[in-house]
Steps between C-alpha positions, in 0.01 A plus 500: 500500500307812402587832654291628793239765423462789740231764472523820703190723529605851578782738405622670811721442799386151598480364146835636389670364817351160430614508139857573610491230767380239253772592253769466766397133536376413152640647183305280265143534627228668296380812684204708390413827676141622470376847597185703447690827447668540159823659617827365644535469876499829688510612867160570650677644801621785283157591352466810723827625352353452154196703602720783630713499182820404681522164327412428132644143480383253761637185342686267731689277250714597208406475132537138387459357852234246407703380201812461714291300751375286212142569606206533264271786589131540433441864609155656486348152505306438826478150640133416569483144619713219654409147395668168575833559333436810294427871534247656268560849367245765407516408127416135574852366452646256760845473656606164636705497816686264734533784755295814521559819699218740584640847561197708411562771763234719656258777424393807698226448754196699397283630789122484482444875472224672302647644180823304516470436121497870418768609247793646692517216754819295442689204634875490442604136427605514133658711233156551356380634836795739516442626149135568578598700808752703300244575236267641775754736655448797265335773705470284808553671837363267765553128557347275766654166582282234660713309740806537723712204412828456315351564158362834605825649618675429178218664311503799739855569403424491132188727515670742743798528264249593216370785716157357593333559834486147648262372769513152655180334632597237747245274672742413788655739748830540315694449182657158437306349785595144395868587465587744778432553867347819636826690554652430159174568322481835683845589368401421145175689528683796639735512195209458259306783668803730498532435123139622455315168486157502669423187703151411617500198731209288622299579193428360165333588168122482522425615146682616191346818363509574125447793266477481121572131518823533698613501863469832677501415876493232769238497775643332809342297779576783741305761302786664306483583130849505349567639153654241270607507134619146538474220758755226549400158656754391754293271727725197458516217251304189405674188372421403134374145564249454219729292279598278798132441572440368148752222566335394830789618710451572871439878527436718802604861498769381261611179334592269784851346486733299715857591603625415144241728337310193380119528469246232576595359155855359517590619146378853553684769704421858598711799599462875555206715596238238398646249746411417857803324645601379848596785730855496626409625847148369557478121453166381374434834330527578131593851386500693176838664477394790283854640447757495226757340743265214577398447135863457398569269797197285420566499127852365552377230739216398265725488194761293676238251627336476154843417353555225756756691710296618804662739741415584861187717524401599851195707433382853427669788672319830450744778417446846359750773444403832340554881503263784445539873544810459710352220718693174468311205651560130544282229658618141542318201644252535783372838609368383835647275770306167507468471878649598842825318423602779253658840546587799289839679465462859382779739382367842422670820388373822344563370148453125538299235684564127537283254681588130525245244602665215700322175586675231704847629413431541128434814301162440329428852364635849456385847414748763363436860416764744374805273480390170341852363425449223757199354317696246303711361785199488730298309243791253453526456877126419520507258205803318642345452835793635691445557874628810671699291749715356217514835325806602704534849356143603563476838668156660490653846481710416188391428139487138384720443195561202267853427637337440842300202365783253434297215646364182335167505325220315674121485465290663770372209718124490493483449873626857546179665399221264579231768520158507342500732200239769492183409320 
């Protein structure tokens, strides 16, 4: 019997996790990893630290990793089309597969703003982007960041460290509006403002102004004109689904998959930022995880399923943990209670803030500012579907720690959150 042929498209968190999961089950299979970038795997999360000069090496696997995993690599060779049992590459060559993983990631969302293509406007999704930003820093004094989400705060830290005057343009009424509640966002904004960051809420870029072929200012929808030597796009991400579309796969905002990360074609799987998977907390809804944590989780599940050793997969749990300019922040699960059966438990001090969202005796979300050490245990508690009534040591005034969670793992029953997801 011939060995199985696995092809993995992508070279980041999801793809590497899938590679390792396959190898745990199948030492003999042929595995080929394809990526459009020519370099070994690196951490995109650390790109702002590359911009600031704090990190020069972003690689996430040691030298010789691919050889030790007995995986053939085709780096700098974009996949362009999926056919019946093959993937076509940009040079016309074809790779046969028994199982295929699509882990093509995401790209920065580009707003429809006049002048958005002006030199000096940058996304930050790749090493190439980071290098272009670094090349533009000489003589730069002012930076404007379009967006107030997770990406923007990591970039704020990098540019602030380099001595630039930083302004955030945020279309909503607060930073991290999809991650934090009003109180926690206010705390983060206060720390950013005290560090010298200018924050303009309820406004957006109306036009990018140029001089001598390069960015010089941003005109806003509220009538401001802000000086800018560079502009960073931080308006969210868009899943890279073009390749999946060529194979006739079901695609919405991302590549649609079931609980085992299987697409509408049973021999093709998808994981990571390009993937729209069942939501852990909102049955009937698919969610793009958009985080490193979820990409690894999905990659492991997809790789195991591809190798014929499926493991429990209960759905996407949104989780972000980050720090910028002294503000440590974590957001896990839901940010709003689904209905009147829910409640919140808040613990607030001068230096820290914790809000738990409880729905029918289960924690379904949390926001942490300052002390984020509870993020991991809370995420585990949510994933395991533990009710507060069986969590005997639960005391709202005390931190939740891993030793407190010595309870059996169980999926979250779908009947617990039978609410209509927002359209």
